[in-house]
N, CA and C atoms of all chains as a GROMACS GRO file, in nm:
protein
  585
    1MET      N    1   0.880   1.742   2.334
    1MET     CA    2   0.774   1.812   2.248
    1MET      C    3   0.840   1.886   2.128
    2ILE      N    4   0.794   1.882   2.010
    2ILE     CA    5   0.850   1.939   1.896
    2ILE      C    6   0.751   2.042   1.841
    3HIS      N    7   0.809   2.144   1.783
    3HIS     CA    8   0.737   2.260   1.733
    3HIS      C    9   0.780   2.278   1.584
    4PRO      N   10   0.742   2.201   1.498
    4PRO     CA   11   0.790   2.222   1.358
    4PRO      C   12   0.711   2.352   1.295
    5SER      N   13   0.780   2.409   1.184
    5SER     CA   14   0.716   2.520   1.129
    5SER      C   15   0.596   2.464   1.050
    6HIS      N   16   0.502   2.551   1.007
    6HIS     CA   17   0.384   2.509   0.939
    6HIS      C   18   0.408   2.438   0.815
    7PHE      N   19   0.517   2.487   0.739
    7PHE     CA   20   0.552   2.423   0.615
    7PHE      C   21   0.616   2.290   0.634
    8THR      N   22   0.704   2.275   0.748
    8THR     CA   23   0.764   2.141   0.784
    8THR      C   24   0.650   2.041   0.812
    9ALA      N   25   0.548   2.089   0.889
    9ALA     CA   26   0.428   1.995   0.919
    9ALA      C   27   0.362   1.952   0.784
   10VAL      N   28   0.343   2.051   0.693
   10VAL     CA   29   0.278   2.004   0.566
   10VAL      C   30   0.375   1.901   0.494
   11LEU      N   31   0.504   1.924   0.498
   11LEU     CA   32   0.588   1.834   0.431
   11LEU      C   33   0.588   1.694   0.485
   12LEU      N   34   0.585   1.687   0.626
   12LEU     CA   35   0.572   1.556   0.688
   12LEU      C   36   0.443   1.484   0.662
   13PHE      N   37   0.334   1.573   0.663
   13PHE     CA   38   0.197   1.510   0.642
   13PHE      C   39   0.198   1.450   0.495
   14ALA      N   40   0.246   1.530   0.400
   14ALA     CA   41   0.231   1.498   0.261
   14ALA      C   42   0.328   1.370   0.235
   15LEU      N   43   0.433   1.363   0.309
   15LEU     CA   44   0.525   1.263   0.288
   15LEU      C   45   0.460   1.120   0.329
   16PHE      N   46   0.408   1.129   0.451
   16PHE     CA   47   0.356   0.995   0.509
   16PHE      C   48   0.227   0.963   0.434
   17ALA      N   49   0.136   1.052   0.409
   17ALA     CA   50   0.007   1.024   0.345
   17ALA      C   51   0.029   0.977   0.199
   18SER      N   52   0.125   1.037   0.130
   18SER     CA   53   0.154   1.005  -0.012
   18SER      C   54   0.207   0.863  -0.013
   19THR      N   55   0.301   0.831   0.076
   19THR     CA   56   0.364   0.695   0.078
   19THR      C   57   0.249   0.587   0.112
   20VAL      N   58   0.159   0.606   0.197
   20VAL     CA   59   0.050   0.518   0.223
   20VAL      C   60  -0.042   0.509   0.093
   21PHE      N   61  -0.070   0.621   0.040
   21PHE     CA   62  -0.156   0.620  -0.079
   21PHE      C   63  -0.087   0.540  -0.189
   22GLY      N   64   0.029   0.564  -0.209
   22GLY     CA   65   0.115   0.488  -0.320
   22GLY      C   66   0.102   0.347  -0.313
   23ILE      N   67   0.132   0.298  -0.189
   23ILE     CA   68   0.144   0.163  -0.160
   23ILE      C   69   0.009   0.076  -0.177
   24THR      N   70  -0.096   0.147  -0.125
   24THR     CA   71  -0.224   0.086  -0.115
   24THR      C   72  -0.323   0.108  -0.247
   25MET      N   73  -0.279   0.205  -0.329
   25MET     CA   74  -0.375   0.223  -0.442
   25MET      C   75  -0.308   0.172  -0.572
   26ARG      N   76  -0.194   0.133  -0.568
   26ARG     CA   77  -0.136   0.069  -0.703
   26ARG      C   78  -0.081  -0.065  -0.678
   27ASP      N   79  -0.050  -0.132  -0.793
   27ASP     CA   80  -0.017  -0.275  -0.771
   27ASP      C   81   0.132  -0.303  -0.775
   28THR      N   82   0.202  -0.239  -0.862
   28THR     CA   83   0.348  -0.269  -0.885
   28THR      C   84   0.436  -0.159  -0.823
   29PRO      N   85   0.555  -0.185  -0.784
   29PRO     CA   86   0.637  -0.086  -0.713
   29PRO      C   87   0.666   0.033  -0.793
   30ARG      N   88   0.682   0.008  -0.921
   30ARG     CA   89   0.711   0.128  -1.002
   30ARG      C   90   0.583   0.233  -1.006
   31ARG      N   91   0.472   0.169  -1.017
   31ARG     CA   92   0.350   0.246  -1.024
   31ARG      C   93   0.316   0.305  -0.880
   32MET      N   94   0.349   0.228  -0.775
   32MET     CA   95   0.343   0.288  -0.641
   32MET      C   96   0.415   0.404  -0.623
   33PHE      N   97   0.539   0.402  -0.673
   33PHE     CA   98   0.628   0.514  -0.655
   33PHE      C   99   0.585   0.640  -0.720
   34ARG      N  100   0.540   0.608  -0.852
   34ARG     CA  101   0.491   0.724  -0.923
   34ARG      C  102   0.374   0.784  -0.874
   35TYR      N  103   0.275   0.710  -0.823
   35TYR     CA  104   0.152   0.763  -0.779
   35TYR      C  105   0.176   0.832  -0.644
   36GLY      N  106   0.270   0.772  -0.566
   36GLY     CA  107   0.304   0.844  -0.436
   36GLY      C  108   0.364   0.978  -0.457
   37ALA      N  109   0.467   0.987  -0.561
   37ALA     CA  110   0.520   1.116  -0.605
   37ALA      C  111   0.411   1.206  -0.645
   38TYR      N  112   0.321   1.166  -0.729
   38TYR     CA  113   0.211   1.243  -0.779
   38TYR      C  114   0.131   1.312  -0.659
   39CYS      N  115   0.091   1.220  -0.567
   39CYS     CA  116   0.014   1.268  -0.451
   39CYS      C  117   0.099   1.376  -0.381
   40PHE      N  118   0.215   1.348  -0.350
   40PHE     CA  119   0.315   1.434  -0.273
   40PHE      C  120   0.318   1.576  -0.338
   41ILE      N  121   0.333   1.565  -0.477
   41ILE     CA  122   0.344   1.695  -0.549
   41ILE      C  123   0.210   1.778  -0.544
   42LEU      N  124   0.086   1.695  -0.556
   42LEU     CA  125  -0.033   1.765  -0.541
   42LEU      C  126  -0.058   1.820  -0.408
   43PHE      N  127  -0.014   1.752  -0.299
   43PHE     CA  128  -0.023   1.805  -0.172
   43PHE      C  129   0.040   1.934  -0.148
   44ILE      N  130   0.173   1.933  -0.190
   44ILE     CA  131   0.260   2.049  -0.159
   44ILE      C  132   0.212   2.159  -0.260
   45GLY      N  133   0.182   2.122  -0.378
   45GLY     CA  134   0.148   2.224  -0.483
   45GLY      C  135   0.014   2.305  -0.427
   46SER      N  136  -0.078   2.216  -0.396
   46SER     CA  137  -0.210   2.268  -0.363
   46SER      C  138  -0.193   2.357  -0.229
   47THR      N  139  -0.104   2.324  -0.142
   47THR     CA  140  -0.077   2.393  -0.019
   47THR      C  141  -0.021   2.538  -0.061
   48ILE      N  142   0.083   2.539  -0.150
   48ILE     CA  143   0.145   2.668  -0.186
   48ILE      C  144   0.041   2.753  -0.253
   49VAL      N  145  -0.034   2.690  -0.352
   49VAL     CA  146  -0.128   2.774  -0.429
   49VAL      C  147  -0.233   2.835  -0.329
   50LEU      N  148  -0.298   2.748  -0.246
   50LEU     CA  149  -0.398   2.802  -0.151
   50LEU      C  150  -0.347   2.907  -0.050
   51SER      N  151  -0.217   2.890  -0.012
   51SER     CA  152  -0.154   2.973   0.075
   51SER      C  153  -0.139   3.125   0.009
   52TRP      N  154  -0.099   3.129  -0.106
   52TRP     CA  155  -0.097   3.253  -0.195
   52TRP      C  156  -0.233   3.316  -0.204
   53VAL      N  157  -0.330   3.223  -0.236
   53VAL     CA  158  -0.459   3.277  -0.253
   53VAL      C  159  -0.512   3.348  -0.119
   54MET      N  160  -0.500   3.275  -0.009
   54MET     CA  161  -0.532   3.333   0.110
   54MET      C  162  -0.454   3.460   0.156
   55PHE      N  163  -0.330   3.466   0.114
   55PHE     CA  164  -0.248   3.586   0.143
   55PHE      C  165  -0.308   3.696   0.059
   56LEU      N  166  -0.334   3.660  -0.076
   56LEU     CA  167  -0.391   3.784  -0.150
   56LEU      C  168  -0.530   3.828  -0.110
   57ILE      N  169  -0.610   3.731  -0.065
   57ILE     CA  170  -0.752   3.767  -0.012
   57ILE      C  171  -0.738   3.848   0.109
   58ALA      N  172  -0.642   3.816   0.190
   58ALA     CA  173  -0.641   3.889   0.323
   58ALA      C  174  -0.574   4.035   0.304
   59ARG      N  175  -0.522   4.068   0.190
   59ARG     CA  176  -0.456   4.196   0.176
   59ARG      C  177  -0.561   4.301   0.146
   60MET      N  178  -0.766  -4.268  -1.897
   60MET     CA  179  -0.791  -4.178  -1.783
   60MET      C  180  -0.663  -4.148  -1.703
   61SER      N  181  -0.650  -4.030  -1.661
   61SER     CA  182  -0.524  -3.994  -1.596
   61SER      C  183  -0.543  -4.026  -1.448
   62THR      N  184  -0.439  -4.087  -1.387
   62THR     CA  185  -0.451  -4.121  -1.241
   62THR      C  186  -0.376  -4.022  -1.158
   63ALA      N  187  -0.308  -3.924  -1.218
   63ALA     CA  188  -0.233  -3.825  -1.135
   63ALA      C  189  -0.322  -3.748  -1.045
   64PRO      N  190  -0.279  -3.732  -0.924
   64PRO     CA  191  -0.361  -3.647  -0.820
   64PRO      C  192  -0.369  -3.513  -0.863
   65ASN      N  193  -0.484  -3.442  -0.845
   65ASN     CA  194  -0.498  -3.304  -0.873
   65ASN      C  195  -0.418  -3.221  -0.777
   66LYS      N  196  -0.338  -3.131  -0.823
   66LYS     CA  197  -0.270  -3.031  -0.735
   66LYS      C  198  -0.372  -2.923  -0.686
   67PRO      N  199  -0.361  -2.882  -0.568
   67PRO     CA  200  -0.451  -2.775  -0.524
   67PRO      C  201  -0.393  -2.638  -0.588
   68SER      N  202  -0.484  -2.562  -0.646
   68SER     CA  203  -0.443  -2.447  -0.716
   68SER      C  204  -0.391  -2.332  -0.617
   69GLN      N  205  -0.318  -2.245  -0.675
   69GLN     CA  206  -0.255  -2.132  -0.591
   69GLN      C  207  -0.378  -2.048  -0.525
   70ALA      N  208  -0.479  -2.032  -0.600
   70ALA     CA  209  -0.607  -1.956  -0.548
   70ALA      C  210  -0.664  -2.019  -0.433
   71LYS      N  211  -0.665  -2.150  -0.432
   71LYS     CA  212  -0.740  -2.235  -0.324
   71LYS      C  213  -0.636  -2.217  -0.199
   72GLN      N  214  -0.505  -2.225  -0.227
   72GLN     CA  215  -0.415  -2.216  -0.111
   72GLN      C  216  -0.420  -2.080  -0.032
   73THR      N  217  -0.447  -1.978  -0.125
   73THR     CA  218  -0.440  -1.846  -0.064
   73THR      C  219  -0.573  -1.826   0.011
   74GLN      N  220  -0.685  -1.907  -0.014
   74GLN     CA  221  -0.804  -1.876   0.049
   74GLN      C  222  -0.819  -1.966   0.179
   75GLN      N  223  -0.722  -2.050   0.215
   75GLN     CA  224  -0.732  -2.120   0.335
   75GLN      C  225  -0.686  -2.030   0.443
   76GLY      N  226  -0.750  -2.069   0.573
   76GLY     CA  227  -0.725  -2.001   0.693
   76GLY      C  228  -0.829  -1.878   0.710
   77PHE      N  229  -0.811  -1.813   0.818
   77PHE     CA  230  -0.899  -1.698   0.858
   77PHE      C  231  -0.884  -1.572   0.767
   78VAL      N  232  -0.994  -1.552   0.679
   78VAL     CA  233  -0.979  -1.445   0.582
   78VAL      C  234  -0.961  -1.311   0.638
   79TYR      N  235  -1.017  -1.273   0.764
   79TYR     CA  236  -1.006  -1.145   0.812
   79TYR      C  237  -0.890  -1.126   0.893
   80LEU      N  238  -0.794  -1.220   0.914
   80LEU     CA  239  -0.676  -1.207   0.995
   80LEU      C  240  -0.589  -1.082   0.950
   81PRO      N  241  -0.555  -1.065   0.817
   81PRO     CA  242  -0.484  -0.954   0.772
   81PRO      C  243  -0.547  -0.813   0.812
   82LEU      N  244  -0.680  -0.817   0.794
   82LEU     CA  245  -0.762  -0.693   0.828
   82LEU      C  246  -0.746  -0.663   0.972
   83ILE      N  247  -0.774  -0.766   1.064
   83ILE     CA  248  -0.764  -0.740   1.208
   83ILE      C  249  -0.632  -0.704   1.249
   84ALA      N  250  -0.533  -0.782   1.194
   84ALA     CA  251  -0.390  -0.760   1.238
   84ALA      C  252  -0.346  -0.625   1.193
   85GLY      N  253  -0.382  -0.589   1.077
   85GLY     CA  254  -0.338  -0.457   1.030
   85GLY      C  255  -0.398  -0.340   1.090
   86TRP      N  256  -0.528  -0.368   1.141
   86TRP     CA  257  -0.592  -0.253   1.227
   86TRP      C  258  -0.520  -0.246   1.364
   87LEU      N  259  -0.494  -0.354   1.428
   87LEU     CA  260  -0.437  -0.353   1.566
   87LEU      C  261  -0.292  -0.306   1.564
   88ILE      N  262  -0.216  -0.347   1.463
   88ILE     CA  263  -0.078  -0.312   1.456
   88ILE      C  264  -0.044  -0.267   1.322
   89PRO      N  265  -0.012  -0.139   1.294
   89PRO     CA  266   0.014  -0.090   1.161
   89PRO      C  267   0.106  -0.173   1.083
   90GLY      N  268   0.078  -0.219   0.956
   90GLY     CA  269   0.169  -0.289   0.884
   90GLY      C  270   0.151  -0.434   0.901
   91ALA      N  271   0.100  -0.480   1.007
   91ALA     CA  272   0.092  -0.623   1.048
   91ALA      C  273   0.014  -0.711   0.949
   92GLY      N  274  -0.083  -0.646   0.885
   92GLY     CA  275  -0.164  -0.712   0.788
   92GLY      C  276  -0.078  -0.763   0.669
   93HIS      N  277   0.011  -0.659   0.622
   93HIS     CA  278   0.103  -0.708   0.522
   93HIS      C  279   0.212  -0.806   0.560
   94PHE      N  280   0.250  -0.791   0.690
   94PHE     CA  281   0.344  -0.896   0.738
   94PHE      C  282   0.281  -1.040   0.737
   95VAL      N  283   0.153  -1.050   0.768
   95VAL     CA  284   0.089  -1.179   0.778
   95VAL      C  285   0.088  -1.229   0.633
   96LEU      N  286   0.081  -1.150   0.528
   96LEU     CA  287   0.080  -1.200   0.387
   96LEU      C  288   0.226  -1.209   0.330
   97GLY      N  289   0.327  -1.188   0.410
   97GLY     CA  290   0.464  -1.192   0.368
   97GLY      C  291   0.515  -1.078   0.280
   98LYS      N  292   0.426  -0.971   0.280
   98LYS     CA  293   0.486  -0.848   0.217
   98LYS      C  294   0.559  -0.768   0.316
   99TRP      N  295   0.686  -0.812   0.338
   99TRP     CA  296   0.756  -0.748   0.444
   99TRP      C  297   0.795  -0.600   0.426
  100ILE      N  298   0.843  -0.566   0.296
  100ILE     CA  299   0.893  -0.431   0.281
  100ILE      C  300   0.774  -0.331   0.273
  101ARG      N  301   0.661  -0.383   0.214
  101ARG     CA  302   0.538  -0.283   0.216
  101ARG      C  303   0.485  -0.269   0.357
  102GLY      N  304   0.488  -0.387   0.435
  102GLY     CA  305   0.434  -0.377   0.570
  102GLY      C  306   0.526  -0.270   0.649
  103ALA      N  307   0.660  -0.291   0.634
  103ALA     CA  308   0.750  -0.205   0.711
  103ALA      C  309   0.740  -0.060   0.678
  104ILE      N  310   0.722  -0.029   0.544
  104ILE     CA  311   0.705   0.113   0.512
  104ILE      C  312   0.578   0.167   0.559
  105LEU      N  313   0.477   0.092   0.554
  105LEU     CA  314   0.338   0.140   0.612
  105LEU      C  315   0.359   0.156   0.759
  106ALA      N  316   0.421   0.067   0.831
  106ALA     CA  317   0.428   0.073   0.971
  106ALA      C  318   0.506   0.191   1.018
  107VAL      N  319   0.620   0.222   0.942
  107VAL     CA  320   0.705   0.339   0.970
  107VAL      C  321   0.624   0.463   0.953
  108CYS      N  322   0.547   0.481   0.845
  108CYS     CA  323   0.476   0.598   0.806
  108CYS      C  324   0.355   0.623   0.909
  109ILE      N  325   0.295   0.526   0.933
  109ILE     CA  326   0.176   0.540   1.035
  109ILE      C  327   0.218   0.570   1.168
  110ILE      N  328   0.313   0.486   1.217
  110ILE     CA  329   0.358   0.498   1.356
  110ILE      C  330   0.421   0.638   1.369
  111ALA      N  331   0.507   0.670   1.273
  111ALA     CA  332   0.570   0.797   1.279
  111ALA      C  333   0.482   0.918   1.296
  112MET      N  334   0.375   0.910   1.203
  112MET     CA  335   0.277   1.017   1.198
  112MET      C  336   0.198   1.012   1.341
  113PHE      N  337   0.171   0.907   1.392
  113PHE     CA  338   0.096   0.909   1.530
  113PHE      C  339   0.192   0.969   1.633
  114ILE      N  340   0.316   0.926   1.629
  114ILE     CA  341   0.396   0.978   1.734
  114ILE      C  342   0.431   1.123   1.718
  115LEU      N  343   0.445   1.168   1.598
  115LEU     CA  344   0.478   1.312   1.571
  115LEU      C  345   0.355   1.394   1.619
  116GLY      N  346   0.231   1.332   1.593
  116GLY     CA  347   0.119   1.395   1.639
  116GLY      C  348   0.112   1.421   1.791
  117LEU      N  349   0.158   1.314   1.866
  117LEU     CA  350   0.156   1.326   2.010
  117LEU      C  351   0.267   1.416   2.054
  118ALA      N  352   0.386   1.409   1.970
  118ALA     CA  353   0.494   1.506   2.009
  118ALA      C  354   0.463   1.646   1.984
  119MET      N  355   0.371   1.670   1.901
  119MET     CA  356   0.323   1.817   1.868
  119MET      C  357   0.220   1.857   1.971
  120GLN      N  358   0.210   1.772   2.070
  120GLN     CA  359   0.106   1.808   2.178
  120GLN      C  360  -0.044   1.786   2.120
  121GLY      N  361  -0.058   1.699   2.024
  121GLY     CA  362  -0.194   1.677   1.977
  121GLY      C  363  -0.278   1.612   2.070
  122LYS      N  364  -0.408   1.623   2.056
  122LYS     CA  365  -0.503   1.566   2.158
  122LYS      C  366  -0.564   1.438   2.091
  123LEU      N  367  -0.576   1.333   2.193
  123LEU     CA  368  -0.651   1.210   2.164
  123LEU      C  369  -0.796   1.241   2.200
  124TYR      N  370  -0.876   1.203   2.102
  124TYR     CA  371  -1.023   1.215   2.130
  124TYR      C  372  -1.068   1.105   2.228
  125THR      N  373  -1.130   1.142   2.334
  125THR     CA  374  -1.156   1.033   2.432
  125THR      C  375  -1.322   1.028   2.445
  126SER      N  376  -1.397   1.138   2.426
  126SER     CA  377  -1.534   1.130   2.442
  126SER      C  378  -1.608   1.187   2.317
  127ALA      N  379  -1.730   1.139   2.287
  127ALA     CA  380  -1.799   1.194   2.166
  127ALA      C  381  -1.916   1.266   2.216
  128GLN      N  382  -1.889   1.407   2.237
  128GLN     CA  383  -1.984   1.504   2.280
  128GLN      C  384  -2.062   1.548   2.163
  129ASP      N  385  -2.013   1.574   2.055
  129ASP     CA  386  -2.075   1.620   1.931
  129ASP      C  387  -2.022   1.553   1.818
  130ILE      N  388  -2.074   1.580   1.692
  130ILE     CA  389  -2.053   1.499   1.578
  130ILE      C  390  -1.901   1.502   1.542
  131LEU      N  391  -1.837   1.623   1.559
  131LEU     CA  392  -1.688   1.645   1.527
  131LEU      C  393  -1.620   1.549   1.618
  132ASP      N  394  -1.646   1.547   1.747
  132ASP     CA  395  -1.570   1.460   1.834
  132ASP      C  396  -1.585   1.304   1.795
  133MET      N  397  -1.724   1.270   1.758
  133MET     CA  398  -1.743   1.131   1.709
  133MET      C  399  -1.648   1.099   1.600
  134LEU      N  400  -1.635   1.188   1.502
  134LEU     CA  401  -1.550   1.164   1.386
  134LEU      C  402  -1.413   1.157   1.427
  135GLY      N  403  -1.370   1.236   1.537
  135GLY     CA  404  -1.239   1.236   1.583
  135GLY      C  405  -1.200   1.094   1.657
  136VAL      N  406  -1.301   1.060   1.727
  136VAL     CA  407  -1.284   0.926   1.802
  136VAL      C  408  -1.280   0.809   1.690
  137ALA      N  409  -1.357   0.815   1.596
  137ALA     CA  410  -1.361   0.720   1.493
  137ALA      C  411  -1.214   0.717   1.419
  138GLY      N  412  -1.165   0.831   1.383
  138GLY     CA  413  -1.032   0.836   1.330
  138GLY      C  414  -0.928   0.787   1.410
  139ASP      N  415  -0.926   0.830   1.549
  139ASP     CA  416  -0.826   0.782   1.636
  139ASP      C  417  -0.815   0.638   1.657
  140LEU      N  418  -0.949   0.582   1.667
  140LEU     CA  419  -0.964   0.433   1.688
  140LEU      C  420  -0.899   0.350   1.574
  141GLY      N  421  -0.891   0.416   1.456
  141GLY     CA  422  -0.816   0.340   1.344
  141GLY      C  423  -0.673   0.307   1.368
  142SER      N  424  -0.609   0.373   1.466
  142SER     CA  425  -0.474   0.343   1.497
  142SER      C  426  -0.460   0.212   1.575
  143GLY      N  427  -0.580   0.150   1.615
  143GLY     CA  428  -0.563   0.025   1.692
  143GLY      C  429  -0.497   0.030   1.823
  144LEU      N  430  -0.395  -0.060   1.838
  144LEU     CA  431  -0.341  -0.061   1.967
  144LEU      C  432  -0.262   0.063   2.009
  145LEU      N  433  -0.217   0.142   1.912
  145LEU     CA  434  -0.148   0.263   1.936
  145LEU      C  435  -0.237   0.351   2.016
  146TYR      N  436  -0.366   0.365   1.980
  146TYR     CA  437  -0.456   0.450   2.046
  146TYR      C  438  -0.492   0.408   2.198
  147PHE      N  439  -0.507   0.269   2.210
  147PHE     CA  440  -0.536   0.224   2.347
  147PHE      C  441  -0.415   0.231   2.438
  148ILE      N  442  -0.295   0.202   2.384
  148ILE     CA  443  -0.173   0.215   2.465
  148ILE      C  444  -0.147   0.357   2.510
  149SER      N  445  -0.168   0.458   2.410
  149SER     CA  446  -0.151   0.598   2.451
  149SER      C  447  -0.261   0.642   2.545
  150ARG      N  448  -0.367   0.584   2.534
  150ARG     CA  449  -0.475   0.626   2.651
  150ARG      C  450  -0.430   0.579   2.778
  151ILE      N  451  -0.382   0.448   2.776
  151ILE     CA  452  -0.349   0.394   2.905
  151ILE      C  453  -0.234   0.468   2.965
  152MET      N  454  -0.126   0.518   2.879
  152MET     CA  455  -0.023   0.592   2.929
  152MET      C  456  -0.057   0.750   2.959
  153GLY      N  457  -0.169   0.780   2.929
  153GLY     CA  458  -0.212   0.916   2.967
  153GLY      C  459  -0.162   1.024   2.872
  154LEU      N  460  -0.128   0.972   2.746
  154LEU     CA  461  -0.077   1.074   2.639
  154LEU      C  462  -0.191   1.134   2.577
  155GLY      N  463  -0.172   1.247   2.521
  155GLY     CA  464  -0.276   1.323   2.434
  155GLY      C  465  -0.389   1.365   2.514
  156GLY      N  466  -0.378   1.386   2.644
  156GLY     CA  467  -0.475   1.427   2.723
  156GLY      C  468  -0.507   1.563   2.743
  157GLU      N  469  -0.400   1.654   2.712
  157GLU     CA  470  -0.403   1.796   2.736
  157GLU      C  471  -0.492   1.863   2.624
  158PRO      N  472  -0.558   1.980   2.667
  158PRO     CA  473  -0.627   2.053   2.562
  158PRO      C  474  -0.538   2.123   2.466
  159VAL      N  475  -0.589   2.137   2.349
  159VAL     CA  476  -0.505   2.212   2.245
  159VAL      C  477  -0.500   2.364   2.262
  160ARG      N  478  -0.368   2.405   2.280
  160ARG     CA  479  -0.355   2.552   2.307
  160ARG      C  480  -0.286   2.622   2.195
  161THR      N  481  -0.205   2.555   2.103
  161THR     CA  482  -0.138   2.616   1.999
  161THR      C  483  -0.178   2.567   1.857
  162THR      N  484  -0.138   2.639   1.757
  162THR     CA  485  -0.173   2.584   1.618
  162THR      C  486  -0.098   2.460   1.597
  163VAL      N  487   0.031   2.435   1.640
  163VAL     CA  488   0.097   2.321   1.612
  163VAL      C  489   0.029   2.200   1.677
  164ALA      N  490  -0.021   2.236   1.796
  164ALA     CA  491  -0.095   2.118   1.868
  164ALA      C  492  -0.218   2.073   1.788
  165ASP      N  493  -0.288   2.176   1.730
  165ASP     CA  494  -0.405   2.136   1.640
  165ASP      C  495  -0.355   2.052   1.527
  166TYR      N  496  -0.235   2.088   1.457
  166TYR     CA  497  -0.182   2.008   1.354
  166TYR      C  498  -0.161   1.869   1.405
  167GLY      N  499  -0.107   1.867   1.540
  167GLY     CA  500  -0.071   1.732   1.591
  167GLY      C  501  -0.202   1.635   1.602
  168THR      N  502  -0.315   1.710   1.649
  168THR     CA  503  -0.435   1.636   1.660
  168THR      C  504  -0.472   1.581   1.520
  169LYS      N  505  -0.449   1.648   1.419
  169LYS     CA  506  -0.490   1.612   1.280
  169LYS      C  507  -0.397   1.491   1.229
  170PHE      N  508  -0.277   1.511   1.270
  170PHE     CA  509  -0.177   1.398   1.246
  170PHE      C  510  -0.221   1.265   1.312
  171ILE      N  511  -0.270   1.264   1.425
  171ILE     CA  512  -0.314   1.152   1.491
  171ILE      C  513  -0.440   1.086   1.429
  172VAL      N  514  -0.530   1.187   1.394
  172VAL     CA  515  -0.652   1.137   1.326
  172VAL      C  516  -0.622   1.069   1.185
  173VAL      N  517  -0.537   1.140   1.120
  173VAL     CA  518  -0.506   1.093   0.982
  173VAL      C  519  -0.429   0.964   0.990
  174ALA      N  520  -0.343   0.945   1.086
  174ALA     CA  521  -0.265   0.820   1.102
  174ALA      C  522  -0.357   0.702   1.130
  175GLY      N  523  -0.468   0.730   1.195
  175GLY     CA  524  -0.574   0.628   1.211
  175GLY      C  525  -0.636   0.596   1.082
  176LEU      N  526  -0.675   0.694   1.015
  176LEU     CA  527  -0.748   0.678   0.879
  176LEU      C  528  -0.649   0.595   0.782
  177LEU      N  529  -0.520   0.640   0.783
  177LEU     CA  530  -0.427   0.569   0.688
  177LEU      C  531  -0.414   0.434   0.725
  178ASN      N  532  -0.418   0.398   0.859
  178ASN     CA  533  -0.394   0.263   0.908
  178ASN      C  534  -0.520   0.176   0.860
  179ILE      N  535  -0.640   0.240   0.867
  179ILE     CA  536  -0.758   0.172   0.807
  179ILE      C  537  -0.743   0.138   0.663
  180ILE      N  538  -0.694   0.231   0.590
  180ILE     CA  539  -0.672   0.208   0.444
  180ILE      C  540  -0.574   0.104   0.416
  181ALA      N  541  -0.462   0.098   0.502
  181ALA     CA  542  -0.360  -0.008   0.482
  181ALA      C  543  -0.419  -0.146   0.529
  182ALA      N  544  -0.512  -0.152   0.628
  182ALA     CA  545  -0.567  -0.275   0.679
  182ALA      C  546  -0.661  -0.323   0.578
  183VAL      N  547  -0.737  -0.241   0.513
  183VAL     CA  548  -0.825  -0.284   0.401
  183VAL      C  549  -0.751  -0.336   0.289
  184ASP      N  550  -0.633  -0.264   0.253
  184ASP     CA  551  -0.552  -0.307   0.137
  184ASP      C  552  -0.494  -0.454   0.171
  185ALA      N  553  -0.455  -0.486   0.295
  185ALA     CA  554  -0.414  -0.614   0.321
  185ALA      C  555  -0.522  -0.709   0.302
  186HIS      N  556  -0.639  -0.675   0.348
  186HIS     CA  557  -0.764  -0.763   0.328
  186HIS      C  558  -0.790  -0.794   0.179
  187ASN      N  559  -0.777  -0.680   0.097
  187ASN     CA  560  -0.797  -0.699  -0.053
  187ASN      C  561  -0.694  -0.802  -0.105
  188LEU      N  562  -0.572  -0.777  -0.058
  188LEU     CA  563  -0.462  -0.867  -0.105
  188LEU      C  564  -0.500  -1.023  -0.073
  189ARG      N  565  -0.553  -1.041   0.046
  189ARG     CA  566  -0.574  -1.168   0.112
  189ARG      C  567  -0.700  -1.237   0.028
  190THR      N  568  -0.790  -1.158  -0.008
  190THR     CA  569  -0.906  -1.212  -0.083
  190THR      C  570  -0.882  -1.219  -0.229
  191GLY      N  571  -0.774  -1.150  -0.276
  191GLY     CA  572  -0.760  -1.160  -0.421
  191GLY      C  573  -0.814  -1.053  -0.494
  192ARG      N  574  -0.883  -0.949  -0.427
  192ARG     CA  575  -0.944  -0.837  -0.499
  192ARG      C  576  -0.839  -0.752  -0.552
  193LYS      N  577  -0.716  -0.739  -0.487
  193LYS     CA  578  -0.602  -0.664  -0.537
  193LYS      C  579  -0.495  -0.771  -0.586
  194ALA      N  580  -0.446  -0.761  -0.705
  194ALA     CA  581  -0.360  -0.864  -0.766
  194ALA      C  582  -0.236  -0.889  -0.678
  195SER      N  583  -0.165  -0.776  -0.645
  195SER     CA  584  -0.032  -0.800  -0.579
  195SER      C  585   0.010  -0.677  -0.506
   0.00000   0.00000   0.00000
């Protein structure tokens, strides 16, 4: 059994989901990579922003 | 008049055979839909991502949805079924049967559901490649 930290879980989730999104939503390898990277950054960025928002709301 | 025989076009060649084979193969085994079409690298990457996500979900003590008592459970079962044979093999092996007790286990449950949903996206992508709706 593994117990990753919450951020590690987010990183793994974003990595796998972004890779599948990139491959399935675009036609060429270059565009696949770019779209995958875009999704990955959006996943991680939105997680960090929402985490700070919840932290500030909770104070 | 030309007497040369007409060559079958590439489009006609790609339409031969069972059209839904990549869709069904891709659902049953992650990446297999792309393997059927000869897209080996894409299929391998998809397989690694989806299978790894499913196994990580189980390793985090995530739950496999087995019964549909309410609407959320129904959605969970639908998502889990997207993993195809991975879901049925895990059920047979008795994996993912314990109730969720920790936050990480809840994340694991979501990993399993999303792995199934991603597998459905990958299978539909293989079908679109097969029918020509997606160029390459």
